[in-house]
C-alpha positions, 0 to 999 in steps of 0.5 A: 479345610474339606467338608468331610473334615467339618461333618465328621466333627460335627456327628452327634454319635461321635458327640454322644461317645464322647459324652457318655466318657466324661460322664464315666471319667469325672469324679472330681469337681473340675474347672476349665478355661477355654483360652481362646474367644472362638471357642467360647461361642462355639460352647455356647453355640452348640449347647456343651455346657449343658450336656456336662455333668454338674461338676465340670465348669467351663470359664472363658478366658482372655481368648478376646483380643478386642477384650484385652486390648487395654483401656489406654491403647483404646484411647489413644485409638480414638485421639488418633482418629478425631485428627483430620489428616487421619484415616483410620482403618480398623476391625469392626470388633473396635468400633463400639468398644468404649473409650474414657470419654468417647468411642470409635463408633461415635466419632464416625458419627461426629464425621471422621473418617473411620472404615471397618476393614476385613483384613490390613491389606484393606488399608493398604489398598486405602493409603494407595488410593489416599495419598493426602492422608495418613491411613493409620491400622489399628493391630489388634489380635494374637499371633493369628492375625499378627504375621498377616500385619506384618505382611501389610507392612513389607508390602508398604515398604516394597510399594513404596507406600509412605501414608501407612501406619500400623499401631501395634496392640498385639498380645501373644498367648503363652505368656498371658497363660503364665501370668493367668497362673500366677494371679491371686484367686484364679482356680483352673484345673486345666486348660483348653487352649486356642486353635486358630493360635496354635495353628501358627505357634505350634505345640511346642510354643507351650512347652515351658509353660506346661514344664513350669505349671504341670497343669493339663492343656490340651489343644482343641479345634472348634467342632463339637466333638473337637471341644468335647474330645478337649474336654475329655482329655483334660479330665482324664488327666485330671482324674489320673493325676498326670497332666500332660500338654495334648494336641487333640487338633492334630489334623491342622495343629503341628509341633512346630506351626506355621514357620513361615508365618512366624517368620514374617512375624518376627522380621516385623516385629520385636516382643515388648511387655505389654498391658493386657485388660484385666491382668496389668502388664505381662512381660514379652507378650505383646508385640512392638513394630522392629526400629528398621520398620518405624516409618511405617510406626504410628506410635513414632508418626503421632504424638499422643496426650492421652490423660490417664485412662478411667476404668470404666466405673462398675464394669468387671470384664477383667474379672470376667477375662481372667474367670474369677467371676461369669459376666451374670455376677457383674452388676451392669449384665443386662442391665445397662450393659448390652449388645446394642448399647455395651458398657465394656469390651465383653459384651462388644465383641462377638467373641466376647464372654458377656456377648456370648452369654447374652446371646446363647444363656436364657 
């Protein structure tokens, strides 16, 4: 993206005009949810909450991939890391996420070979250089990262690498929206839909969800004016009682998305049911490595013996992820749970709601 597009959407005068439009349009008490961790951070960093009218509330949804990873999956990651024949390759956000009895960062302190990588391709390179060890990459993320991880499996197959494995804990966004709308106590008037995910899946991927629930939806970018434009579009729909699905990020997001990336993802993965922290089992919301690529599937290679995973006592991350409460309402927030010593995953990831509240709220 060129500097022109970035500078243009950070323009103060443009943002002020949109804010004026929001104030002139909004009359009702409105709750909007941003379904993206990057949106959460951008909203806090740019001070958007402070300039909105008091009748408009912003809730943070299940848009942090590390945060929504199920506790059992975290426990499996930790068990794998304890094996002497395994090198673990992972994104850095996973390191501090607490499991039932340990974490990856604790296991690395205990001498286990756990390496932070910036892409799945880095893990493939590690496997090439250490053929005497099994290299396991933890595939955590949404539709944004899944195609790149699928590509790493295709690369390993093409190059004949036999010691590279992926544990797929990927999640899909549209089914989670359906689950939110069917949860008791969830009260949302409109969704700010994720920009990065939408680049891959396109506007049409939300069409079925919108047609079923007829709730205002706006795809938005990440600069201040982008987010404000998305909020204004939602308020206009709510006030007029004419909901629709709108793409306010057209310079990046198309109707059909990135077809090549989606095809690579679907070539390697099957869609399957998946468990989400705070929501539970959501049908057809996850990705499992196809049978034809099972030799790269960590779930096929290794045997797991995981006792019943225990929820973190006192942690309300699940309720925070579904907008039922905000971080200050959690009894552990800023007390026993801080970014330096996190109790729950919402305080671990830079995209976690608790971490954003901690860093940017007074």
